[in-house]
C-alpha positions in Angstrom: -22.5 -16.4 36.4 -22.5 -13.0 34.8 -26.1 -11.7 34.7 -27.2 -10.8 31.2 -28.1 -7.0 30.7 -31.0 -5.8 28.8 -30.4 -5.6 25.0 -32.5 -2.9 23.0 -35.6 -4.6 21.4 -34.7 -3.2 17.9 -31.1 -4.5 18.3 -29.7 -6.5 15.2 -28.1 -9.7 14.9 -24.7 -9.0 13.3 -22.3 -10.7 10.6 -19.0 -9.0 10.5 -16.8 -9.8 7.6 -13.2 -8.8 7.3 -11.6 -8.7 4.0 -8.0 -8.2 4.8 -6.3 -5.4 2.9 -9.2 -4.3 0.9 -9.2 -0.7 -0.4 -12.5 1.0 -0.8 -11.7 1.8 -4.5 -11.9 -2.0 -5.2 -15.9 -1.8 -4.6 -16.6 1.7 -5.2 -14.8 1.8 -8.4 -15.0 -2.0 -9.2 -15.7 -1.4 -13.0 -12.3 0.5 -13.5 -10.5 -2.6 -12.1 -12.7 -4.9 -14.3 -13.9 -6.5 -11.0 -16.9 -8.6 -10.6 -18.1 -8.0 -7.0 -21.9 -7.9 -7.2 -22.4 -8.5 -3.4 -19.9 -5.8 -2.2 -21.8 -3.3 -4.7 -25.2 -4.3 -3.7 -24.3 -3.9 0.1 -23.0 -0.6 -0.5 -26.0 0.4 -2.5 -28.5 -0.8 0.2 -26.5 0.3 3.0 -24.0 2.9 4.3 -20.4 3.1 3.5 -17.4 5.1 4.0 -15.3 6.6 1.3 -12.3 5.8 3.3 -11.3 4.4 6.8 -7.9 5.6 8.5 -6.2 2.8 9.9 -3.6 2.6 12.7 0.0 2.6 12.8 1.6 0.3 11.8 -1.2 -0.4 9.5 -1.0 -4.2 9.8 -3.6 -6.9 10.3 -3.2 -7.6 14.0 -3.2 -4.2 15.7 -6.0 -3.1 13.2 -8.1 -6.1 14.1 -7.7 -5.5 17.9 -8.9 -1.9 17.1 -11.7 -3.0 15.2 -13.1 -4.8 18.3 -12.1 -2.2 21.0 -12.4 1.1 19.4 -9.1 2.2 20.6 -5.6 2.5 19.1 -2.6 0.2 19.7 -1.2 2.3 22.5 -4.5 1.6 24.5 -5.1 -2.0 23.4 -1.6 -3.2 23.7 -1.2 -5.0 20.3 1.4 -2.9 18.6 2.5 -5.3 15.9 1.5 -8.7 14.3 4.5 -10.2 16.0 4.8 -10.9 19.8 8.4 -11.3 20.0 10.9 -8.2 19.7 13.8 -10.6 18.9 14.6 -10.5 15.1 17.2 -13.4 15.6 14.4 -15.8 16.8 14.0 -18.4 13.9 10.1 -18.7 14.2 8.7 -15.8 16.0 5.3 -16.0 17.6 2.4 -13.8 16.6 -0.1 -11.7 18.8 -2.7 -14.6 18.7 -4.0 -14.5 22.2 -6.8 -12.2 23.4 -5.3 -12.1 26.8 -2.8 -9.7 25.3 -5.7 -7.1 24.7 -5.8 -4.7 27.6 -9.3 -3.3 27.2 -12.7 -4.6 26.9 -13.6 -6.2 23.4 -16.9 -6.7 21.6 -17.1 -10.2 22.3 -16.9 -9.7 26.0 -19.8 -6.8 26.0 -21.8 -9.3 23.9 -21.3 -12.1 26.3 -22.1 -9.8 29.4 -25.6 -8.9 27.7 -26.4 -12.6 27.2 -25.6 -12.7 23.5 -24.1 -15.6 21.8 -20.8 -15.0 20.0 -19.0 -16.6 17.3 -15.6 -16.1 15.4 -13.8 -17.7 12.5 -10.0 -16.9 12.1 -10.3 -13.6 13.7 -6.8 -12.2 14.7 -6.0 -11.9 18.4 -8.9 -14.0 19.5 -7.3 -17.2 20.7 -8.6 -18.0 24.2 -11.1 -15.2 24.0 -14.5 -15.5 25.8 -16.3 -16.3 22.4 -18.9 -19.2 22.4 -17.8 -20.7 19.1 -14.3 -19.7 18.2 -11.9 -20.9 15.7 -8.9 -18.5 16.1 -6.2 -17.5 13.8 -3.3 -19.4 15.2 -0.5 -21.7 13.9 3.0 -23.2 14.8 5.6 -20.5 13.7 7.7 -23.2 12.5 5.0 -24.8 10.3 5.8 -24.8 6.6 2.2 -23.8 5.8 0.1 -22.1 8.4 -3.1 -22.9 6.6 -2.5 -26.6 6.9 -1.5 -26.5 10.4 -4.9 -27.8 11.6 -3.4 -29.3 15.0 -2.6 -26.0 16.6 -5.9 -24.3 15.6 -8.0 -27.2 16.8 -6.4 -27.1 20.2 -7.1 -23.5 20.7 -10.7 -23.7 19.2 -13.9 -24.2 21.2 -13.8 -27.8 22.6 -14.8 -30.2 19.6 -15.6 -27.4 17.3 -13.0 -27.8 15.0 -13.3 -31.5 14.5 -17.0 -30.9 13.9 -16.2 -28.2 11.2 -13.8 -30.6 9.4 -16.6 -33.3 9.2 -19.1 -30.6 7.8 -16.6 -28.7 5.5 -14.6 -31.5 4.2 -11.5 -29.5 3.3 -9.1 -30.5 0.5 -5.7 -29.5 -0.7 -7.6 -27.5 -3.7 -9.9 -25.7 -1.2 -8.7 -22.1 -0.4 -8.8 -20.5 2.9 -11.5 -18.1 2.4 -14.1 -20.9 1.1 -13.3 -22.9 4.3 -13.9 -19.9 6.5 -17.1 -19.2 4.5 -18.3 -22.9 4.9 -17.6 -22.9 8.6 -19.4 -19.8 9.2 -22.4 -20.9 7.4 -22.4 -24.1 9.5 -22.0 -22.3 12.7 -24.7 -19.6 11.9 -27.3 -22.3 10.9 -26.6 -24.8 13.8 -25.8 -22.3 16.7 -27.5 -19.0 15.6 -25.1 -16.7 17.2 -26.1 -13.1 17.7 -22.8 -11.7 16.4 -20.1 -13.6 14.1 -16.8 -12.3 13.1 -15.0 -13.8 9.9 -11.7 -12.9 8.7 -11.0 -13.6 4.9 -7.3 -13.7 3.9 -7.2 -14.6 0.2 -6.8 -11.1 -1.1 -4.2 -10.3 1.4 -2.2 -13.2 0.5 -2.2 -12.5 -3.4 -1.7 -8.9 -3.1 1.5 -9.3 -1.2 2.6 -11.9 -3.7 1.6 -10.3 -7.0 0.6 -6.8 -6.1 -2.8 -5.1 -5.0 -4.1 -4.6 -8.4 -2.8 -7.8 -10.1 -5.0 -10.3 -11.6 -4.6 -13.0 -8.9 -5.2 -10.6 -6.1 -8.4 -9.3 -7.9 -9.5 -12.9 -8.7 -9.2 -13.4 -4.9 -11.4 -10.5 -4.1 -14.1 -12.0 -6.3 -13.8 -15.3 -4.4 -14.3 -13.3 -1.2 -17.3 -11.4 -2.8 -18.7 -15.0 -3.6 -18.4 -16.2 -0.1 -20.1 -12.9 1.2 -23.1 -13.8 -1.1 -23.3 -17.2 0.2 -23.5 -15.9 3.8 -26.1 -13.3 2.6 -28.2 -16.1 1.4 -27.9 -17.9 4.6 -29.2 -15.3 6.6 -31.6 -13.5 4.1 -34.7 -15.1 5.9 -34.0 -13.3 9.2 -34.9 -9.6 8.9 -32.9 -8.7 12.1 -29.6 -9.4 10.7 -27.1 -6.5 9.8 -24.1 -7.4 7.4 -20.8 -5.4 7.8 -18.1 -5.7 5.6 -14.7 -4.1 6.3 -11.0 -4.1 6.2 -8.1 -3.3 8.1 -5.8 -1.5 5.8 -5.2 -0.7 2.3 -2.2 -1.8 -0.1 0.7 -0.4 -1.9 2.8 -1.8 -4.8 6.4 -2.3 -4.1 9.3 -3.1 -6.3 12.4 -2.9 -3.9 13.2 -4.8 -0.7 15.1 -2.9 2.0 16.8 -4.8 4.9 17.6 -2.4 7.8 18.9 -5.5 9.8 21.8 -5.8 7.4 23.0 -2.2 8.3 22.2 -2.7 12.0 24.3 -5.9 12.0 27.2 -4.3 10.4 27.2 -1.6 13.1 27.7 -4.4 15.8 24.1 -4.1 17.1 23.6 -7.9 16.7 26.4 -10.5 17.5 27.5 -11.8 14.1 31.3 -12.7 14.8 31.9 -16.2 14.0 28.3 -17.0 14.1 26.1 -19.1 11.7 23.2 -16.9 12.7 23.0 -13.7 14.4 22.4 -13.4 18.0 20.5 -10.8 20.1 22.2 -8.2 22.0 20.3 -5.1 23.5 18.4 -4.1 20.3 15.0 -5.6 19.4 13.4 -5.1 16.0 10.1 -5.7 14.2 9.5 -5.5 10.5 6.1 -4.9 9.2 6.4 -4.5 5.5 5.7 -0.8 5.2 7.3 0.0 8.5 10.2 -1.1 10.7 10.6 -0.5 14.3 13.5 -0.6 16.8 13.7 -1.2 20.6 16.2 -1.0 23.2 15.5 -4.0 25.3 18.2 -2.9 28.0 19.7 0.3 28.5 22.1 1.0 25.7 25.7 2.1 26.2 26.9 5.3 24.7 28.7 3.4 21.9 25.7 1.3 21.0 23.4 4.5 20.8 26.0 6.1 18.6 26.0 3.0 16.5 22.3 2.9 16.1 22.5 6.8 15.0 25.0 5.7 12.3 22.9 2.9 11.1 19.9 5.4 10.9 21.8 7.9 8.8 22.9 5.1 6.4 19.2 4.0 6.3 18.1 7.4 5.3 20.8 7.8 2.7 19.4 4.6 0.8 16.2 6.2 -0.3 14.0 3.6 1.3 12.8 5.8 4.2 10.0 8.3 3.7 9.9 9.3 7.4 11.5 8.5 10.7 8.5 8.6 13.1 9.8 9.4 16.6 8.4 9.1 19.9 6.4 12.4 20.0 4.4 11.4 16.8 4.1 7.9 17.7 2.2 9.1 20.8 0.0 11.2 18.5 -0.8 8.2 16.3 -1.5 6.0 19.4 1.5 3.7 18.2 3.9 1.7 20.2 5.4 3.5 23.4 8.3 1.4 23.7 9.8 2.1 20.1 12.8 4.2 19.8 11.5 5.1 16.4 9.7 3.4 13.4 10.6 4.0 9.9 7.9 4.5 7.3 9.0 3.1 3.9 9.4 5.2 0.8 7.2 4.8 -2.3 8.2 1.4 -4.0 9.9 0.1 -0.9 9.4 -2.6 1.8 11.3 -3.7 4.9 12.3 -7.5 5.2 13.9 -9.3 8.3 17.2 -10.0 6.1 20.3 -10.0 8.1 22.8 -10.4 5.1 23.4 -9.2 1.6 22.8 -5.7 0.2 20.6 -3.2 1.9 18.5 -2.6 -1.0 17.6 -5.3 -3.7 14.9 -5.9 -6.4 11.8 -7.6 -4.6 11.8 -11.3 -5.4 8.9 -12.4 -3.5 6.5 -9.5 -2.5 4.8 -7.1 -5.0 2.4 -5.5 -2.4 2.7 -4.3 1.1 1.1 -2.4 3.8 2.2 -1.3 7.4 3.0 2.5 6.3 1.6 5.5 8.1 -2.2 5.6 7.8 -2.3 8.9 6.1 -0.5 7.4 3.1 -2.8 7.3 0.0 -3.6 3.8 -0.8 -3.7 2.5 2.9 -7.2 3.4 3.6 -9.4 0.5 4.9 -13.0 -0.1 4.0 -16.4 0.0 5.8 -19.9 -1.0 4.8 -23.0 -1.8 6.7 -26.4 -2.8 5.5 -29.5 -4.0 7.4 -32.4 -2.9 9.6 -32.5 0.8 10.4 -29.3 1.4 8.0 -30.2 4.0 5.3 -29.7 3.0 1.8 -26.6 4.5 0.0 -25.7 6.8 2.8 -22.1 8.1 2.2 -20.2 8.2 5.6 -17.3 10.0 4.2 -13.9 9.7 5.8 -14.0 7.5 9.1 -11.5 6.3 11.5 -10.9 2.6 12.5 -11.7 3.4 16.1 -15.3 4.4 15.0 -16.0 1.0 13.9 -16.3 -0.9 17.3 -18.7 1.5 19.0 -20.8 1.3 15.7 -20.9 -2.5 16.1 -21.9 -2.4 19.5 -24.6 0.2 18.8 -26.0 -2.1 16.2 -26.1 -5.0 18.8 -28.0 -2.8 21.2 -25.3 -2.9 24.0 -24.0 0.2 25.9 -20.8 1.5 24.3 -19.7 3.0 27.4 -18.6 -0.4 28.5 -15.9 0.1 25.7 -12.7 2.0 26.6 -13.1 4.3 23.6 -14.1 7.9 23.2 -15.3 7.4 19.8 -19.0 7.8 19.0 -21.1 5.3 16.9 -21.4 6.3 13.3 -24.9 7.6 12.3 -26.1 5.0 9.9 -29.8 5.8 9.7 
């Protein structure tokens, strides 16, 4: 058994609420968007908040959430993408669901080592993590609707916890995922009294992808998330040791056109298409991530294959869909994937798909918003708000980095940040 280490007497109990895709303008300028988010605005008034948080590259949910609990960029923690497979021909690609893939200490491990009780609801890259009460984000990639795949998530949750939550929450076909997550969080907080609880809300991200980041449907989803935050605040209001942190992983950009790099790569013979109903893998791997697209040599390429990739890249740049080809030197500076040959950053208005056939560029028919672009792109900023004991009211933290979050959370919990692998220092919230 691990010996519990001392925790500072003035440490907080901590609720961390991630609103996937939320840009800080959505609460800092809520009135300009016609948004009713009283809880977000009140937390910002009575706590400290950042004007912007620089995300990671690619600016996608899974690499970013791994950074939020480790304080290091993807190159250090090992979660380079949402996808765990580099094979774009695979019909149902697994995601990075399992915490075992994280190569450095995470916040939940520090908390447990200090004798603190932990909980997580649908936190990315948390399946199998040493979390006392854990319902991870995981599904069967072949499932038609991942939010209705209860069997997979139940199997990977803390023993008997998911079944208990089903009885307590009583989900129906009309219940949105954020309400279910809020209900589950309230139940766990009341019954098990965790010292730190992580909750991942996804409704805004879903609607921003489908309709656009400022669409009525997306803003309505954000208002629903704000409502769940309000219910959680009411649940913990009697405990003056509780700090509430609301944050996000990345921002969002509107898109109008879909670009299909795989179609050009296939035309250049980098995938086996001859006489095949479906493309087959050769030596080139690829990962699409909305605002970015990465390629990898899975085996040493021949000279003709290398030339074919160079021709394909030239064609891709000529379409106007590429803002920048991010090479190995810049990927290293960004703390991004060390194995990528290069990663494309999408031009304004474009996103990259996993389509192998048809025209390289066509009008977007499903998505109206995306993320994944370089973190310095305007609109890609994430959010951070912290309110609670010892946190100054109305403090403006300015522009911070996503790597600043984990040491700040550890500091709030009163655990030693030098147990994290990060060089970042905690933010001064007082």
